[in-house]
N, CA and C atoms as an extended XYZ file, in Angstrom:
165
Properties=species:S:1:pos:R:3:atomname:S:1:resname:S:1:resid:I:1 pbc="F F F"
N         0.701       -0.820        0.018 N   LYS     1
C        -0.200        0.131        0.089 CA  LYS     1
C         0.920        1.268        0.154 C   LYS     1
N         0.995        2.275       -0.938 N   PRO     2
C         1.616        3.586       -0.609 CA  PRO     2
C         1.486        4.688        0.378 C   PRO     2
N         2.365        4.689        0.738 N   ILE     3
C         2.698        5.838        2.038 CA  ILE     3
C         2.878        6.931        1.608 C   ILE     3
N         2.182        7.989        2.007 N   ALA     4
C         2.432        9.518        1.907 CA  ALA     4
C         3.703        9.694        2.457 C   ALA     4
N         4.647       10.912        1.365 N   VAL     5
C         5.651       11.239        2.024 CA  VAL     5
C         5.624       12.871        1.699 C   VAL     5
N         6.578       12.924        3.036 N   ALA     6
C         6.506       14.496        3.377 CA  ALA     6
C         7.680       15.432        2.390 C   ALA     6
N         6.954       16.434        2.072 N   ASN     7
C         7.682       17.404        1.361 CA  ASN     7
C         9.593       16.868        0.859 C   ASN     7
N         9.624       17.373       -0.374 N   LEU     8
C        11.368       16.800       -0.022 CA  LEU     8
C        11.912       17.923       -0.660 C   LEU     8
N        11.029       19.307       -0.324 N   LYS     9
C        12.162       19.714       -1.358 CA  LYS     9
C        13.116       20.809       -0.305 C   LYS     9
N        14.551       20.982       -0.855 N   ASP    10
C        15.484       21.852       -0.223 CA  ASP    10
C        14.951       23.483        0.101 C   ASP    10
N        15.430       23.824        1.373 N   SER    11
C        14.739       25.318        2.193 CA  SER    11
C        15.300       25.990        1.222 C   SER    11
N        16.293       26.277        0.452 N   THR    12
C        16.980       27.288       -0.447 CA  THR    12
C        15.729       27.049       -2.107 C   THR    12
N        14.874       26.312       -2.022 N   GLY    13
C        14.167       26.352       -3.365 CA  GLY    13
C        14.980       26.200       -4.791 C   GLY    13
N        16.016       25.559       -4.898 N   LYS    14
C        16.527       26.097       -6.183 CA  LYS    14
C        16.702       24.274       -6.420 C   LYS    14
N        16.651       23.833       -5.823 N   ILE    15
C        16.685       21.740       -5.943 CA  ILE    15
C        15.413       21.585       -6.677 C   ILE    15
N        15.219       20.813       -7.443 N   GLY    16
C        14.314       20.238       -7.627 CA  GLY    16
C        13.804       18.903       -6.810 C   GLY    16
N        13.371       18.122       -6.328 N   THR    17
C        13.359       16.703       -6.014 CA  THR    17
C        11.780       16.218       -6.255 C   THR    17
N        11.981       15.034       -6.862 N   LYS    18
C        10.197       14.997       -7.212 CA  LYS    18
C        10.435       13.204       -7.071 C   LYS    18
N         8.763       12.841       -7.379 N   SER    19
C         8.635       11.376       -7.351 CA  SER    19
C         9.060       10.610       -6.464 C   SER    19
N         8.961       10.902       -5.271 N   PRO    20
C         9.459        9.873       -3.877 CA  PRO    20
C         8.520        8.502       -4.197 C   PRO    20
N         9.491        7.180       -4.439 N   SER    21
C         8.430        6.470       -3.885 CA  SER    21
C         9.422        5.354       -3.055 C   SER    21
N         8.710        4.580       -1.891 N   LEU    22
C         9.413        3.489       -1.498 CA  LEU    22
C         9.451        2.069       -1.877 C   LEU    22
N        10.411        1.409       -1.529 N   SER    23
C        11.000       -0.078       -1.917 CA  SER    23
C         9.636       -0.643       -1.851 C   SER    23
N         9.406       -2.325       -1.818 N   ARG    24
C         8.293       -3.130       -1.914 CA  ARG    24
C         8.296       -3.001       -0.246 C   ARG    24
N        10.236       -3.494        0.049 N   ASP    25
C         9.998       -3.699        1.542 CA  ASP    25
C        10.375       -2.615        2.408 C   ASP    25
N        10.108       -1.420        1.522 N   GLY    26
C        10.430       -0.204        2.708 CA  GLY    26
C        11.411        0.237        3.211 C   GLY    26
N        12.601       -0.580        2.481 N   LEU    27
C        14.104       -0.364        3.138 CA  LEU    27
C        14.817        1.099        1.535 C   LEU    27
N        14.028        1.354        1.010 N   LYS    28
C        15.003        1.906       -0.251 CA  LYS    28
C        14.084        3.049       -0.122 C   LYS    28
N        14.511        4.739       -0.026 N   LEU    29
C        13.518        5.608       -0.936 CA  LEU    29
C        14.256        5.622       -2.581 C   LEU    29
N        13.359        5.919       -3.115 N   TYR    30
C        14.058        6.528       -4.915 CA  TYR    30
C        13.688        8.087       -5.210 C   TYR    30
N        14.023        8.429       -5.632 N   PHE    31
C        13.324       10.221       -6.141 CA  PHE    31
C        14.449       10.672       -7.148 C   PHE    31
N        13.807       11.442       -7.741 N   ALA    32
C        14.234       11.813       -9.159 CA  ALA    32
C        15.084       13.801       -8.828 C   ALA    32
N        15.648       14.024       -9.050 N   SER    33
C        16.469       15.152       -8.375 CA  SER    33
C        17.386       16.063       -9.983 C   SER    33
N        17.366       17.263       -9.482 N   ASP    34
C        18.849       17.678      -10.263 CA  ASP    34
C        19.242       18.527      -10.333 C   ASP    34
N        20.002       18.134       -8.765 N   ARG    35
C        20.688       18.785       -7.746 CA  ARG    35
C        22.081       18.505       -8.347 C   ARG    35
N        23.158       19.373       -7.787 N   ALA    36
C        24.545       19.552       -8.365 CA  ALA    36
C        24.758       18.160       -8.174 C   ALA    36
N        26.047       17.806       -8.841 N   GLY    37
C        26.645       16.115       -9.078 CA  GLY    37
C        26.120       15.309       -9.442 C   GLY    37
N        24.984       15.424      -10.340 N   GLY    38
C        24.595       14.196      -10.922 CA  GLY    38
C        24.837       14.340      -12.552 C   GLY    38
N        24.141       13.522      -13.590 N   GLN    39
C        24.493       13.478      -14.533 CA  GLN    39
C        24.098       14.410      -15.672 C   GLN    39
N        22.984       15.390      -15.436 N   GLY    40
C        22.350       16.461      -15.877 CA  GLY    40
C        20.838       15.689      -15.899 C   GLY    40
N        20.266       16.970      -16.055 N   GLY    41
C        18.737       16.841      -16.110 CA  GLY    41
C        18.248       16.129      -14.525 C   GLY    41
N        17.351       15.546      -14.453 N   LEU    42
C        16.619       14.916      -13.602 CA  LEU    42
C        18.000       13.456      -13.101 C   LEU    42
N        18.311       12.988      -12.212 N   ASP    43
C        19.175       11.778      -11.582 CA  ASP    43
C        17.885       10.983      -10.773 C   ASP    43
N        18.038        9.746      -10.811 N   ILE    44
C        17.790        8.963       -9.620 CA  ILE    44
C        18.704        8.493       -9.039 C   ILE    44
N        17.991        8.743       -7.370 N   TYR    45
C        18.788        8.795       -5.844 CA  TYR    45
C        18.229        7.715       -5.789 C   TYR    45
N        18.839        6.875       -4.872 N   SER    46
C        18.472        5.968       -3.650 CA  SER    46
C        19.256        6.738       -2.198 C   SER    46
N        18.003        5.907       -1.116 N   ALA    47
C        18.474        6.441        0.229 CA  ALA    47
C        18.195        5.405        1.050 C   ALA    47
N        18.607        4.516        1.973 N   THR    48
C        18.475        3.556        2.459 CA  THR    48
C        17.630        4.378        3.925 C   THR    48
N        16.174        3.770        4.126 N   VAL    49
C        15.624        4.107        5.134 CA  VAL    49
C        15.906        3.566        6.445 C   VAL    49
N        16.340        4.506        7.701 N   LEU    50
C        16.721        3.572        9.107 CA  LEU    50
C        15.595        3.244        9.965 C   LEU    50
N        14.884        4.596        9.942 N   ASP    51
C        13.745        4.261       10.941 CA  ASP    51
C        12.910        4.906       10.257 C   ASP    51
N        11.656        3.955        9.415 N   LEU    52
C        10.411        4.362        9.162 CA  LEU    52
C         9.269        5.000       10.455 C   LEU    52
N         9.030        6.076       10.559 N   LYS    53
C         7.598        5.919       11.509 CA  LYS    53
C         6.355        6.593       10.933 C   LYS    53
N         5.294        5.380       10.679 N   LEU    54
C         4.396        6.274       10.212 CA  LEU    54
C         2.933        6.913       10.975 C   LEU    54
N         2.662        8.172       10.575 N   LYS    55
C         1.619        8.606       11.934 CA  LYS    55
C         0.340        8.660       11.658 C   LYS    55
């Protein structure tokens, strides 16, 4: 079942972060971003979920 994810925007408003999605096991968060250091345009990033607390 999909879980709502809080706003992923950076505090400067200069980086576009879009389309957050959790893996089926809930251990990885994937998202697209145009942050510096990528390959150009929107790149796909992943982060390991350490502690997911649902409200």
